[in-house]
MARLUMTI-30318 format. One record per residue (C-alpha): x, y, z; residue number from 1. Coordinates in steps of 0.05 Angstrom, whole numbers, plus 5000, padded with zeros to 4 digits. Last residue first. Layout:
<recs>
      X      Y      Z   num
      X      Y      Z   NUM
...
</recs>
This chain:
<recs>
      X      Y      Z   num
   2124   5307   6587   404
   2065   5320   6619   403
   2070   5279   6685   402
   2130   5303   6711   401
   2130   5372   6684   400
   2053   5380   6716   399
   2097   5348   6783   398
   2143   5400   6783   397
   2094   5460   6764   396
   2053   5438   6820   395
   2119   5438   6870   394
   2134   5514   6841   393
   2065   5538   6861   392
   2071   5506   6931   391
   2139   5539   6937   390
   2122   5616   6918   389
   2128   5640   6991   388
   2175   5598   7030   387
   2166   5596   7100   386
   2094   5617   7097   385
   2070   5574   7046   384
   2103   5520   7089   383
   2071   5537   7150   382
   1999   5540   7115   381
   2024   5473   7086   380
   2023   5443   7156   379
   2091   5422   7186   378
   2102   5346   7192   377
   2088   5322   7260   376
   2140   5306   7309   375
   2151   5233   7324   374
   2218   5236   7357   373
   2234   5301   7391   372
   2219   5279   7461   371
   2275   5228   7446   370
   2279   5184   7519   369
   2219   5202   7544   368
   2179   5185   7471   367
   2225   5125   7481   366
   2199   5105   7549   365
   2129   5116   7523   364
   2131   5073   7465   363
   2175   5019   7508   362
   2112   5004   7551   361
   2056   5004   7505   360
   2105   4964   7467   359
   2112   4916   7518   358
   2040   4902   7518   357
   2027   4903   7436   356
   2078   4842   7435   355
   2040   4811   7498   354
   1972   4830   7462   353
   1993   4798   7398   352
   2018   4726   7437   351
   1945   4731   7469   350
   1915   4730   7403   349
   1960   4674   7373   348
   1939   4627   7435   347
   1861   4647   7426   346
   1867   4625   7354   345
   1799   4651   7326   344
   1759   4607   7268   343
   1700   4638   7247   342
   1626   4610   7258   341
   1595   4674   7285   340
   1581   4649   7353   339
   1643   4626   7351   338
   1679   4694   7335   337
   1638   4727   7385   336
   1653   4690   7436   335
   1734   4692   7418   334
   1729   4766   7407   333
   1693   4784   7476   332
   1749   4734   7516   331
   1804   4771   7475   330
   1778   4833   7496   329
   1788   4819   7574   328
   1856   4805   7551   327
   1865   4867   7532   326
   1837   4896   7592   325
   1885   4868   7638   324
   1940   4885   7599   323
   1927   4950   7586   322
   1926   4955   7655   321
   1990   4932   7667   320
   2021   4971   7614   319
   1994   5038   7631   318
   2020   5020   7710   317
   2092   5009   7678   316
   2079   5073   7633   315
   2064   5113   7696   314
   2123   5086   7734   313
   2170   5119   7677   312
   2137   5190   7683   311
   2081   5217   7637   310
   2061   5294   7649   309
   1988   5305   7615   308
   1983   5372   7596   307
   1946   5362   7529   306
   2015   5368   7490   305
   2028   5300   7525   304
   1961   5279   7512   303
   1976   5284   7436   302
   2048   5255   7440   301
   2023   5196   7483   300
   1971   5177   7427   299
   2020   5184   7367   298
   2072   5155   7405   297
   2019   5090   7413   296
   2004   5091   7341   295
   2076   5083   7327   294
   2097   5032   7370   293
   2041   4986   7346   292
   2068   4997   7277   291
   2134   4979   7288   290
   2109   4912   7325   289
   2060   4902   7269   288
   2106   4901   7214   287
   2174   4916   7216   286
   2224   4953   7258   285
   2216   4924   7321   284
   2240   4857   7296   283
   2235   4795   7333   282
   2158   4805   7345   281
   2140   4814   7277   280
   2065   4804   7279   279
   2066   4809   7195   278
   2024   4863   7164   277
   1967   4846   7128   276
   1939   4862   7058   275
   1872   4885   7050   274
   1802   4866   7071   273
   1735   4906   7086   272
   1670   4870   7097   271
   1597   4915   7103   270
   1622   4974   7075   269
   1630   5046   7084   268
   1600   5059   7149   267
   1605   5129   7159   266
   1643   5171   7216   265
   1632   5246   7235   264
   1663   5311   7251   263
   1631   5381   7253   262
   1593   5365   7311   261
   1669   5352   7345   260
   1688   5431   7333   259
   1744   5429   7297   258
   1816   5452   7303   257
   1839   5404   7349   256
   1793   5352   7339   255
   1818   5346   7261   254
   1887   5350   7291   253
   1881   5284   7332   252
   1844   5250   7279   251
   1899   5263   7228   250
   1949   5242   7279   249
   1919   5174   7295   248
   1906   5159   7222   247
   1982   5177   7209   246
   2016   5141   7273   245
   2048   5094   7227   244
   2098   5141   7199   243
   2100   5206   7175   242
   2055   5246   7224   241
   2014   5299   7206   240
   1997   5372   7221   239
   1939   5403   7202   238
   1923   5474   7174   237
   1925   5472   7099   236
   1882   5405   7092   235
   1820   5431   7129   234
   1814   5472   7070   233
   1803   5419   7024   232
   1742   5391   7059   231
   1752   5322   7086   230
   1746   5248   7070   229
   1771   5184   7105   228
   1797   5118   7086   227
   1860   5080   7123   226
   1812   5063   7180   225
   1859   5065   7243   224
   1807   5096   7288   223
   1749   5038   7276   222
   1687   5048   7313   221
   1713   5119   7325   220
   1680   5145   7393   219
   1739   5128   7435   218
   1775   5174   7400   217
   1732   5234   7418   216
   1728   5198   7493   215
   1808   5200   7496   214
   1807   5270   7475   213
   1752   5288   7528   212
   1786   5268   7583   211
   1737   5212   7614   210
   1793   5194   7677   209
   1870   5193   7671   208
   1872   5125   7696   207
   1815   5084   7673   206
   1809   5131   7609   205
   1879   5107   7592   204
   1871   5038   7597   203
   1796   5052   7557   202
   1839   5086   7506   201
   1889   5022   7505   200
   1837   4974   7511   199
   1816   5007   7440   198
   1870   5023   7406   197
   1920   4955   7416   196
   1871   4892   7412   195
   1818   4910   7365   194
   1845   4970   7323   193
   1923   4936   7316   192
   1893   4866   7307   191
   1841   4888   7254   190
   1830   4815   7226   189
   1766   4766   7250   188
   1767   4699   7217   187
   1739   4665   7162   186
   1703   4712   7128   185
   1766   4752   7107   184
   1746   4801   7164   183
   1746   4878   7181   182
   1678   4904   7193   181
   1674   4978   7173   180
   1690   5046   7179   179
   1708   5107   7148   178
   1728   5170   7176   177
   1689   5244   7147   176
   1718   5306   7167   175
   1690   5382   7152   174
   1613   5365   7165   173
   1557   5406   7163   172
   1516   5374   7118   171
   1463   5403   7066   170
   1515   5416   7013   169
   1526   5340   7003   168
   1601   5345   6990   167
   1635   5324   7058   166
   1587   5264   7080   165
   1583   5242   7009   164
   1660   5222   7006   163
   1661   5158   7039   162
   1592   5128   7022   161
   1620   5137   6946   160
   1677   5110   6955   159
   1653   5052   6979   158
   1592   5037   6943   157
   1637   5040   6880   156
   1672   4975   6898   155
   1727   4951   6936   154
   1744   4889   6971   153
   1811   4875   6965   152
   1841   4943   6989   151
   1912   4958   6970   150
   1920   5020   6935   149
   1896   5055   7007   148
   1841   5110   7018   147
   1838   5181   7020   146
   1779   5233   6996   145
   1779   5310   6982   144
   1729   5359   6980   143
   1733   5429   6952   142
   1775   5412   6889   141
   1810   5443   6826   140
   1857   5489   6876   139
   1922   5461   6846   138
   1958   5494   6897   137
   1920   5456   6951   136
   1917   5386   6914   135
   1992   5385   6906   134
   1999   5396   6979   133
   1959   5343   6996   132
   1988   5300   6952   131
   2061   5317   6992   130
   2021   5301   7053   129
   1997   5238   7031   128
   2068   5212   7015   127
   2102   5234   7071   126
   2040   5200   7116   125
   2045   5131   7076   124
   2121   5126   7091   123
   2191   5159   7090   122
   2216   5202   7143   121
   2236   5267   7171   120
   2180   5306   7125   119
   2211   5375   7104   118
   2209   5443   7148   117
   2289   5438   7167   116
   2295   5490   7118   115
   2349   5458   7076   114
   2300   5399   7079   113
   2250   5438   7053   112
   2293   5452   6989   111
   2315   5374   6992   110
   2243   5362   6978   109
   2235   5402   6919   108
   2291   5369   6888   107
   2264   5300   6905   106
   2200   5323   6868   105
   2245   5342   6801   104
   2292   5288   6808   103
   2234   5235   6815   102
   2237   5189   6880   101
   2170   5220   6897   100
   2133   5214   6827    99
   2075   5245   6849    98
   2023   5220   6787    97
   1970   5264   6768    96
   1892   5245   6745    95
   1840   5287   6704    94
   1778   5235   6700    93
   1782   5189   6646    92
   1826   5138   6674    91
   1858   5094   6615    90
   1924   5130   6630    89
   1935   5098   6696    88
   1978   5041   6675    87
   2016   5084   6614    86
   2037   5137   6674    85
   2056   5072   6720    84
   2095   5045   6667    83
   2139   5114   6652    82
   2149   5122   6734    81
   2173   5048   6725    80
   2220   5065   6673    79
   2238   5129   6713    78
   2251   5092   6788    77
   2190   5077   6833    76
   2198   5072   6903    75
   2139   5117   6921    74
   2082   5140   6881    73
   2028   5187   6906    72
   1970   5179   6856    71
   1920   5238   6856    70
   1850   5231   6826    69
   1811   5291   6799    68
   1738   5321   6791    67
   1704   5258   6812    66
   1629   5243   6803    65
   1629   5196   6747    64
   1660   5139   6773    63
   1669   5095   6712    62
   1747   5092   6701    61
   1745   5087   6782    60
   1728   5016   6782    59
   1779   4987   6732    58
   1831   5027   6766    57
   1808   4992   6842    56
   1813   4921   6805    55
   1879   4940   6780    54
   1894   4961   6850    53
   1875   4901   6893    52
   1918   4840   6870    51
   1988   4868   6861    50
   2027   4893   6807    49
   2014   4963   6807    48
   2022   4951   6876    47
   2087   4944   6873    46
   2102   5021   6849    45
   2082   5039   6925    44
   2019   5074   6932    43
   1980   5133   6956    42
   1910   5144   6930    41
   1876   5213   6932    40
   1814   5230   6901    39
   1786   5289   6883    38
   1710   5322   6887    37
   1684   5389   6868    36
   1637   5431   6906    35
   1591   5464   6872    34
   1583   5411   6804    33
   1604   5355   6865    32
   1535   5358   6887    31
   1500   5333   6826    30
   1549   5282   6813    29
   1543   5270   6883    28
   1468   5251   6884    27
   1477   5211   6816    26
   1538   5172   6850    25
   1497   5159   6913    24
   1434   5134   6871    23
   1479   5095   6833    22
   1503   5062   6889    21
   1443   5034   6907    20
   1418   5040   6981    19
   1435   4991   7026    18
   1385   5002   7078    17
   1413   5022   7142    16
   1485   5035   7124    15
   1500   5074   7192    14
   1526   5155   7192    13
   1552   5157   7268    12
   1568   5226   7291    11
   1618   5245   7335    10
   1625   5247   7409     9
   1614   5178   7439     8
   1552   5139   7419     7
   1497   5139   7361     6
   1458   5073   7360     5
   1418   5070   7291     4
   1441   4999   7267     3
   1469   4969   7204     2
   1492   4903   7183     1
</recs>
C-alpha cells in the first residue's frame, strides 16, 4: 500500500511495486561481498517454544546474504542453553548464541559492574547492547540488522528490505528504521505508537514549538518499531537505554551523532503482527503501563539534555495537552477502522489514553525526583577506553560457550 509522499526530516523508502525478494536478495548477495551483513535477534528462552521463532529460523536457513547471525539468549539455564544450541544448529550461516545467564558472560558483566559501567537492568536493551559488543569485537560485518524473535508475520522480504538501505554502496544511509501497518487484520494494533508516542510528540511541539528533535521523531511512521539496521561503526558510539525506551533512545542517539540526511525509514511489510502487551492498569511495573513510562521518560530525558527545563506544573500542562490530542486521534482511528471493516472498541481505546495520560505526568515527576533514573548504557567506545582488552575477552567467552 505504498505512496511516494515524503514528509519530515528523514527519507522514506516506500514499497511502491512489491519487488520480488529474490531480486533484492540477488542485489544484497552482490553488495554484501564488500559490505558483509549480520543479523541480531534478542530472545528469551521461552521464544524457542513460541509460535513465531520456529518460522523465523526456517526462513533464515535459506537467506544467502547474511554473513553471521547473533542470538542474544536471556533467562536460560545450562540445559536450556544446550537446547538453544541444538535449536539453531541448522542455520548454515555462522551463528553464535550469547548465553547471558551463563557463568562466563555473568563474570564479564560483573567486571563492568565493578567499574560502574554495566547495564543497570535486564531487558531487550541490555541484550542487544551485549550483542552489539560481540559484533564489534568480531570485526566480521559492516552492516547490522536487528529484529525481534516474536514476529508472527515474518517473511524473507522483510529482512531484505530492512538491510538494503545500509548495504547498497550507492546509498548514503548509516541508519534505517523499519515501518509497517500493525494489525491482525481484525483490529488496529500498535497502541503505544498510535495513542502514546505520536499524540505526545504533537503535544510537546504545541508547548515547546517545532524543536528539531521533536520534528525528527515525528518524521518516523512507526517510531517504536523494533526492526532497524545500521552500519557497524554507528554501534561503537551510541548509548542506549536498557528498558522499553530502547527504540526511542536509539533514534535519539542516531540523531545526535549523524546528519538526518543519513537516516531513513523503509516500509518492510504490508502488515505486521507480534505478541501484545497487556494494558496492566493496576501494576505500573508490567505491560503497557511500564512500557509507556519508559518510553515517555526516554523522550523527556532527551529534551532535558537539549536544554529544556521541566517543572511539575509543566507536566500538568503536557498531560492536559496530550489528553486532548490523543482523544482526537481516537476519533480518527475509529473512522479509519470503520471504513476498512475493522472492529474498534472506542471505550478500550479511551481507557488506554487515560492510562497513558497519567503516565505522561507520572513519568515526568519520576524524572524530577530520580534524575539518575533511565541513564543510558555506556557506549562500547567508552568500555574499550575504560577496560582495554575487555572486548577481546568478551569475544573469547562467547566463543568458548558456543564451541565447547
